[in-house]
N, C-alpha and C positions, 0 to 999 in steps of 0.2 A: 515404393508404396508407403513407407513410413515417413517420408519427407524429412529425412535426417541425413546429415553429412556422414561420410565414411572416409576414414584415412586411407591413403593409397595402399598401405600394407594390408589393410582389411579386405581389399578387393582381390588380392592375389591368393592363389592356391598355395598352401604351405610348401615351402621348398622351391618355389618357382620365381623367387625374386631375381636371381641371376639371369634366368631366361627372359624375364620381363625387361630388365635393363639392357640386355643384348638387343631385343627388338627395338627398344627406344634408341639405342645407339645406331642401329641400321636406319631408322627413320631420320636421324640427325644427318647421317651421311647422305641419304637421298635428298634431304633439304639443301645441303651444301651443294650437291651436284645440280639440283634444279635451279638454284640461284646462280650457278656458274661462278662460284667463289674460288679464288686462287689459294695456293698453299700457304701463303703468308697469312691470309685471313683465317684459314683453318687452324694454323698454329697459334694464332692470337686468341681465338675464341673456340676452345675445345668443348666437346660434349660434357655435360654435367647433369646430375639428377635434379629433379624438382618434386616437391610434394603437391604441387598444384595440378590437379587433374579433374577432368569432367568427361562425361559421355556425350557424344554428338551422334548425329545420324550416320556418320562415317566411321566411327570408332572411338577409342579412348584418346582424348586430347591432353597432351602435356603442355601446360601454359607456363611460360617463363617471363620474368620481369625484365625490363630493359637492363642492359649491361650484364646479364647473366650468361648468355651464350652468343650474344651479338651486340654490336654498338647501338647506341641510342637511336641513330637514324633508321634502324631496321624495326623499331617499335618493340612490341612484346611478341617474340616468336612463339609459335605453337607447332608442336609435332603431333601428328595424328597417326596412331597405330591402328590399322584396320581391324575390324572385329575378327575376320578370318585368321589373323595372325595371333589372336589372343586365346584361341581355344586351348584349354588345358593349362593356361597361365592365369587367367582371370576366373574367379569362381563363377560357375555356370548360372547361378541365380542373378548375376549382374549382366550376363550376356544374353539371357533369355527372359526379359521382363514380362 
């Protein structure tokens, strides 16, 4: 409503940072499984955190630059954490606009 940016930490309920990053790690694993990537790829491109996030119709999207969690050929990966997995982790005012 205020048309201003909010840092990722400001979206989270205090004390829920670890829970949030665990959900993000789960989405990363699901993405690797969906792409059918082998163990060598997984070892070379492990999960990492990002501060780049935005809300979409499907959930909170974590946006990564090339070479962050995947090679250039895969573009800029995005991991989407569905809204139903964010209840109690993301402040309610951001989940219920």
